[in-house]
C-alpha positions, -999 to 999 in steps of 0.1 A, spaced: 0 0 0 29 24 7 41 20 -29 6 30 -41 6 61 -19 41 70 -31 30 65 -67 -1 88 -61 19 115 -44 46 114 -71 19 115 -98 1 144 -81 33 165 -76 50 157 -109 20 156 -132 30 187 -151 55 213 -141 31 241 -151 2 226 -133 22 216 -102 31 252 -96 -5 265 -94 -10 280 -60 -24 310 -42 -5 327 -14 -28 337 15 -7 352 43 15 324 56 -4 298 37 -1 284 2 -31 267 -14 -18 244 -42 -43 230 -66 -43 207 -96 -69 192 -120 -65 164 -145 -83 136 -162 -85 104 -141 -75 83 -172 -39 94 -164 -39 75 -131 -22 41 -130 -48 14 -126 -34 2 -92 -35 38 -78 -71 43 -90 -81 10 -75 -64 17 -42 -83 50 -38 -116 38 -54 -112 63 -83 -129 57 -116 -104 59 -144 -121 75 -174 -116 99 -203 -145 119 -190 -138 120 -153 -116 147 -138 -99 149 -104 -90 179 -82 -61 178 -58 -58 205 -31 -30 208 -6 -24 235 19 11 244 33 19 268 61 51 288 64 71 277 95 93 298 117 124 285 98 109 296 64 100 261 52 64 252 44 47 222 61 14 205 52 -17 214 73 -52 200 75 -78 219 54 -115 215 48 -125 220 12 -160 224 -1 -175 237 -33 -189 229 -66 -181 224 -103 -203 240 -130 -206 244 -167 -211 278 -184 -249 274 -181 -243 273 -143 -255 237 -140 -235 227 -109 -227 197 -89 -215 198 -52 -181 182 -47 -173 158 -19 -136 160 -10 -118 134 10 -85 135 28 -54 115 18 -27 117 45 9 107 39 40 112 62 50 145 44 18 156 27 -20 160 32 -42 161 1 -79 169 -4 -92 151 -35 -124 146 -54 -136 135 -88 -162 148 -112 -176 142 -147 -170 167 -175 -180 174 -210 -151 175 -234 -137 209 -244 -164 227 -223 -151 254 -199 -156 240 -164 -159 264 -135 -147 255 -100 -159 275 -70 -142 262 -38 -139 273 -2 -107 263 15 -107 265 53 -72 261 67 -76 281 99 -106 275 121 -104 310 134 -107 326 99 -134 324 73 -127 301 44 -107 313 14 -126 315 -19 -107 297 -47 -122 299 -82 -109 289 -116 -119 276 -150 -104 247 -169 -111 228 -201 -107 191 -202 -102 168 -231 -109 130 -231 -74 119 -241 
């Protein structure tokens, strides 16, 4: 099982250099986010995490890091909620789940998409229980590759 977790974490962090660097800085926190088609997952990884591999299923990966006193960033727990919608504003609520590893914490979920249609994500990321959640929104296009 640890090999599968390692494979998933490597996949999520090395998927694409451009995508891996997508993050928003919010004070001492960095919210890293990534989306991709689940067909890219290795079969054993998809099976281990009960993820449907498909040309028309996407996945979101969110991780939150907090700046430490020594300047390094460390993973922190976060609560992520939100929805995914098409341009006609037909939306579906997303159900995120937590993946914990020794050096990382991910919030992941999957969704169906229509090929080449702009897909809008409206997420709320709560990383500090004493602060309101951070609104994270973006639009992506997916292609059934």
